[in-house]
Each structure stands twice: as C-alpha cells, then as structure tokens.
N, C-alpha and C positions, 0 to 999 in steps of 0.2 A: 897262150890265150886261144880260145876256141869260140868261133861265132856260131850261135845256135838260133833257131827260130822257135818262138813259143807257139802256143795253140792259135794265136791270133795272126801269126805270120810275121810278127815283129822280130827283127833280128837283134839279138843281144850278145854281149861278150861275156864269157864265163871263164874263170880261171880253172884249169883242169888240175885236179889233184891226183892222188894215186888211183882212185877208182871213178868210174862213170856209171851212172844209173842206166839201166837198159830194160826195156819192156821185154818180157820173155814169153815165148810160146811153148817151150818144151818142158822137160821134166822139172825145170826150175820152179814150177808152180807148187811143188811139193816141199815140205819142210825137210831139212837135212836129216833129221832123225828117222824119217821114213824111207830114205834112200837105202838101197842094198849096199853091201861092201863094195861090189864092183862099180856101182853108180858113183859112190863116193870117190873111189880111186880115179874114175874117169873125170869127175868134176875137179879133183885136185890136180890132175894132169893139165887141165885147162886154166888152173890158177884160182879156183874157188876154195874156200874153207867154210866151216860151219857158219861163222858170223857173216861173211860176205854173201853166202848163199841165202841165208834166212832173211837178210835185209834186202834181197832183190838186187844186189849190186853185181857188177861184172868187172872182173879184172881187166887190165889193159890188153891182155891176150885177145879180148873180144873186139879189138879194133882191126884185127887181121881178116881179110877176106878168106873164104873157104880155101881157095887155091893156094894161099900162102901157108896154110896149116900143114904140118907133117902128116903122114899117113896115120901115125899113132894118135895125133890130136883129132883127126877126122873121125877115126874109130871111136874115140872118147865122146866126141860130139854126137855121133849117131846113137851111142848107148844112152845119151840123155835126151834123145828125141829130135835132134837136129838133122837136117840134110843141107845140101849146098844152098838151096833157095831160102830156107828159113834163116840160116846163119847169115847169109849175105844181106838179106832184108833188114835184119837187126843192125848189122854193121853200117849199112847205108843210112838207116834212119838216125842212128846215134852219132855217127862221125862225119858224114858227108853232106850235112844239111847246108 
C-alpha cells in the first residue's frame, strides 16, 4: 500500500500494482512511433515499451533516484531529455509524498 496526497492535500491509500502513473517532462511527451531507434532502445532499457510509453505510464524503475541508476541507465535517461534534477523531481513527486 502507498499513501498519496491528492490535489486537495487529502492523504489516501492506494494499492500499487505493476506500474505507477508519472507526470513527465522529457521526451515522454512524444508518441512511441515518433521516437528514433536509439530513443526507443533507451526507453526500453529503463523499462518502457510502446504501450506503457503511449499511456504515459512509468515502470517501477522510475522509483529509483538518479544516483541509484547505473551509468548506462543515466545515459538512457539523458537521451530521453532527463537530467538528475528532472528525474529526481519526478521520483519525489510520485513516490515520496
């Protein structure tokens, strides 16, 4: 179970399933079909696939802070428009409310 706050600040309990919705600032705003092959490979390394990407979902890999990602995963994140600040802002917003 995960405790989350809604827009009104009310804390609610939600059952976490396989994926968590995540507001995205990086390349994720694009449809999967518009990504280059390199961008798709980077996204897949971080756990996305076409369906997850297009639905704006983030795999559980998204719960890790930047410093916990491997160098290869950080490079993949940078290819998608992330940096440490953007990545960690999303993680903190989604997982540490």
